C-alpha positions as CSV (number, residue, x, y, z in Angstrom):
1,M,87.6,127.3,83.4
2,P,91.0,128.3,84.7
3,G,93.8,125.9,83.7
4,V,91.8,124.3,80.9
5,L,93.8,123.8,77.7
6,P,92.3,124.2,74.2
7,V,91.6,121.0,72.3
8,L,92.2,120.6,68.6
9,N,89.0,119.9,66.7
10,R,89.2,117.1,64.1
11,Q,86.8,118.8,61.7
12,T,89.0,121.9,61.7
13,V,92.1,119.9,60.7
14,T,90.0,118.2,58.0
15,F,88.9,121.5,56.6
16,A,92.5,122.9,56.8
17,I,93.8,119.9,54.8
18,K,91.1,120.2,52.2
19,A,91.8,123.9,51.8
20,S,95.5,123.1,51.5
21,L,94.9,120.5,48.8
22,A,92.5,122.8,46.9
23,T,95.1,125.6,46.8
24,D,98.0,123.3,45.8
25,C,99.8,123.9,49.1
26,K,102.4,121.5,50.6
27,V,100.8,119.8,53.7
28,A,103.2,119.5,56.6
29,R,103.9,116.1,58.3
30,E,104.3,117.8,61.7
31,I,102.7,121.0,63.0
32,R,103.3,123.1,66.1
33,F,101.2,125.6,68.0
34,D,102.7,128.7,69.6
35,R,101.2,131.2,72.0
36,K,101.0,134.8,70.8
37,N,100.4,137.5,73.4
38,Y,98.4,140.4,72.0
39,F,95.5,142.5,73.2
40,Y,92.3,141.5,71.5
41,P,89.0,142.9,72.7
42,D,87.3,139.5,72.3
43,L,90.1,137.6,74.2
44,P,90.0,138.3,77.9
45,K,93.2,136.4,78.5
46,G,95.0,138.5,75.9
47,Y,96.5,135.7,73.8
48,Q,95.8,133.3,71.0
49,I,97.4,129.9,70.1
50,T,98.5,129.8,66.5
51,Q,100.7,128.0,64.0
52,F,102.5,130.9,62.5
53,A,106.0,129.3,62.7
54,A,105.1,125.8,61.7
55,P,101.8,125.9,59.8
56,I,99.7,123.0,58.6
57,A,100.4,123.9,54.9
58,Q,102.4,126.5,52.9
59,H,103.6,127.6,49.5
60,G,100.4,127.3,47.4
61,H,98.4,129.4,45.0
62,L,94.9,130.3,43.9
63,D,94.0,131.0,40.3
64,I,91.2,133.5,39.7
65,E,89.6,135.2,36.7
66,T,89.5,139.0,36.5
67,Q,87.7,141.1,33.9
68,E,90.8,143.4,33.3
69,R,93.6,140.9,33.2
70,G,92.0,137.5,32.7
71,K,93.6,134.7,34.7
72,K,95.6,135.8,37.7
73,T,97.5,133.7,40.2
74,I,97.5,134.7,43.9
75,G,100.3,133.1,46.0
76,I,99.5,131.6,49.4
77,T,102.3,131.8,52.0
78,R,100.7,129.6,54.6
79,I,97.5,128.1,55.9
80,H,97.4,127.9,59.7
81,I,94.9,127.0,62.4
82,I,94.2,129.3,65.3
83,L,93.0,127.8,68.6
84,K,90.8,130.1,70.5
85,R,89.3,129.5,73.9
86,V,85.6,130.2,73.8
């Protein structure tokens, strides 16, 4: 519908916070959404709403086991939510 704004899904926020805590990220007290204008074949309006500048969490890590090197730490810069009109 023209003029309809996206609505944040509570379950999405819950999953993002759980992922943040599982990866030892710092969860933000305040978040912000920005509109990014790009061409995407699946987005007829040509934009998405994202949290790139003020994500829900940032500065974490994920520890994995590899056969060659054993334990390896992968840094996580940010976890952010993308709102997409369906």
